[in-house]
C-alpha positions as CSV (number, residue, x, y, z in Angstrom):
1,X,290.4,80.6,-0.8
2,X,290.9,77.3,-2.6
3,X,291.2,74.1,-0.7
4,X,294.3,72.0,-1.6
5,X,296.2,69.1,-0.3
6,X,299.8,69.2,1.0
7,X,301.5,66.3,2.8
8,X,298.2,64.4,3.1
9,X,296.5,67.2,4.9
10,X,293.8,69.5,3.6
11,X,294.9,73.1,3.7
12,X,293.3,76.4,2.6
13,X,295.2,77.9,-0.3
14,X,295.1,81.7,-0.4
15,X,293.5,82.7,-3.8
16,X,295.7,85.8,-3.7
17,X,298.9,83.7,-3.6
18,X,297.7,81.4,-6.4
19,X,296.8,84.5,-8.5
20,X,300.2,86.1,-7.9
21,X,302.1,82.8,-8.8
22,X,299.9,82.3,-11.9
23,X,300.5,85.9,-13.1
24,X,304.3,85.5,-12.6
25,X,304.3,82.4,-14.7
26,X,302.2,84.0,-17.4
27,X,304.6,87.0,-17.5
28,X,307.8,85.0,-17.5
29,X,307.5,82.2,-20.0
30,X,304.4,80.0,-19.4
31,X,306.2,77.6,-17.1
32,X,308.4,77.9,-14.1
33,X,309.9,76.3,-11.0
34,X,309.0,77.0,-7.4
35,X,311.3,76.5,-4.4
36,X,309.6,76.5,-1.0
37,X,311.7,77.9,1.8
38,X,310.6,77.8,5.5
39,X,311.3,81.2,7.0
40,X,310.3,80.3,10.6
41,X,307.6,82.2,12.4
42,X,307.2,84.4,9.3
43,X,305.8,81.5,7.3
44,X,307.1,80.2,4.0
45,X,308.5,81.8,0.9
46,X,307.8,80.5,-2.5
47,X,310.7,81.5,-4.8
48,X,309.5,81.5,-8.4
49,X,311.9,81.1,-11.3
50,X,310.4,81.8,-14.7
51,X,311.4,80.2,-17.9
52,X,313.0,83.5,-18.9
53,X,315.2,83.4,-15.8
54,X,313.3,86.0,-13.8
55,X,312.8,85.6,-10.1
56,X,309.9,86.4,-7.9
57,X,308.4,85.4,-4.6
58,X,305.2,84.8,-2.7
59,X,304.9,84.6,1.0
60,X,302.3,82.3,2.8
61,X,301.7,81.1,6.4
62,X,303.5,77.8,6.3
63,X,305.4,75.3,4.0
64,X,302.3,73.1,3.6
65,X,300.3,76.0,2.3
66,X,303.2,76.9,0.0
67,X,303.3,73.4,-1.5
68,X,299.5,73.6,-2.0
69,X,299.9,76.9,-3.8
70,X,302.5,75.4,-6.2
71,X,300.2,72.4,-6.8
72,X,297.3,74.8,-7.6
73,X,299.3,76.3,-10.5
74,X,299.7,73.6,-13.1
75,X,302.5,75.5,-15.0
76,X,304.7,75.4,-11.9
77,X,307.1,72.6,-10.9
78,X,308.1,72.1,-7.3
79,X,311.9,72.2,-7.2
80,X,314.9,72.4,-5.0
81,X,317.9,74.7,-5.2
82,X,319.8,72.2,-7.4
83,X,322.1,73.0,-10.2
84,X,319.4,72.8,-12.8
85,X,317.2,75.3,-11.0
86,X,320.1,77.7,-10.2
87,X,321.2,77.7,-13.9
88,X,317.8,79.0,-15.0
89,X,318.2,82.2,-13.1
90,X,319.3,85.3,-15.0
91,X,320.4,88.2,-12.7
92,X,320.7,91.5,-14.5
93,X,322.6,94.6,-13.4
94,X,319.6,96.3,-11.7
95,X,318.9,93.2,-9.6
96,X,322.5,93.0,-8.6
97,X,322.4,96.6,-7.4
98,X,319.3,96.0,-5.4
99,X,320.8,92.9,-3.8
100,X,324.0,94.8,-2.9
101,X,322.0,97.4,-1.0
102,X,322.7,101.1,-0.3
103,X,326.2,100.5,0.9
104,X,327.2,99.3,-2.6
105,X,326.9,102.8,-4.0
106,X,329.2,104.3,-1.4
107,X,332.8,104.8,-2.3
């Protein structure tokens, strides 16, 4: 684990999360944006948006840890779901089918 800082508190940053985020950035354009979403008791989701429009995610224990993970990956920019971030996303047909779920294939 790496020690990072989020909201003026020292937090332990899971090395596995940093590695996953770094690998995503390396595979999807050498830079990216990260949106931190609080998912309640489950923790926090870091939604990654690559320069090529790909999406990925990493889950951690809380939003503070998520922000520290983003800070630990220099190629990532902490972002919000604003127009600029949303416009970067490229959703292909396979992703659309997965999002639609099993009921989409029923006729």
